[in-house]
C-alpha positions, 0 to 999 in steps of 0.5 A: 468496477469499469471506472477502476479499470479505465483509471488503471489503463489511463495511468499505465498510458501515462506511465508509458508516455512518461517513459518515452520522455526519458532521455536515456534508459539510464535515467530510469531507476528500478529497485526493491523495497520492504518493511513493516506494516501497521494496519487496521480498518476504520471503525465504521459500523463495528460496535467497537474499534478494531486493533491493528495488525503488524506485518510486512510488505515487500516488492519492486519500485521504479523511478522515472524522471519527469522534470529534471531531478525535481519531479518523477513518477514512482510506480510500485508493485508490492505484496502487502500483508494487511488486516486487523485484530479483534481482541476480546474477553469472554467469560474471563478469558482473553481471545484474539482473532487475527484477520489476515488480508493480503494484497498485491498493491500497485501505487502510482505516485508522483515524487517531488524532490526537496533537495538531494535527500528529501522527497515527498510522494502522493498518488493513487494505489490499486489493490487486489486481494489475494488471500483472506483468512481468520486465525483464532486459537491456532486454527485458520478459517478461510473467509471471503468477506473483504472486497476483491479490489481496494482503491486507496490514496497514498502519501509519504516521505523518503530519505534518499541516500544515492541508491539506498533509501528509507521511507514512511507512508500512509494509505487510506482506502477510498472504498469500503472494504466490506460492503455496507460497513463504512470501514476502510483500510488504514495502513502505516508503512515504514521501510527501506530499499535499494535502487539498481 
């Protein structure tokens, strides 16, 4: 836990230093983004693989130039609905339990431009769980099985069209989401956004 806090403080310091290096306030851009999530957890110690959950993410994105127009820092704050489903058959009847796990995620990514349109992003992501429940047969049960914090590695590609952009990303947890389960978040995201 202390290591995560120190890492977050270090990244915030780097971000602040980078902002000082920006020649003018107009060089930094900020905007909004959102899109679809296709999420599950790795099998780990579960006897059977779990089914994915489809939901969404939405939030704010920044872009702070570091080296001309080729390298930038891209911090984000996202509300991300994640989790997984467990579909099973019992006595000839199909059942579905949907594990809804919602996070506030903070990716801090390095963004490398390969021309004017294409860019690649990679970096750490820090997540804080804000909600966890299981929905089964129209009933909801609050749970507290998932760890409060999630540290992940994120990588993706973006198509940039001036202020508008399309993006695809994959994130994978570096820590277990349930203690001693060896299971980790696995999240595919596609989305779009607009920079002001």
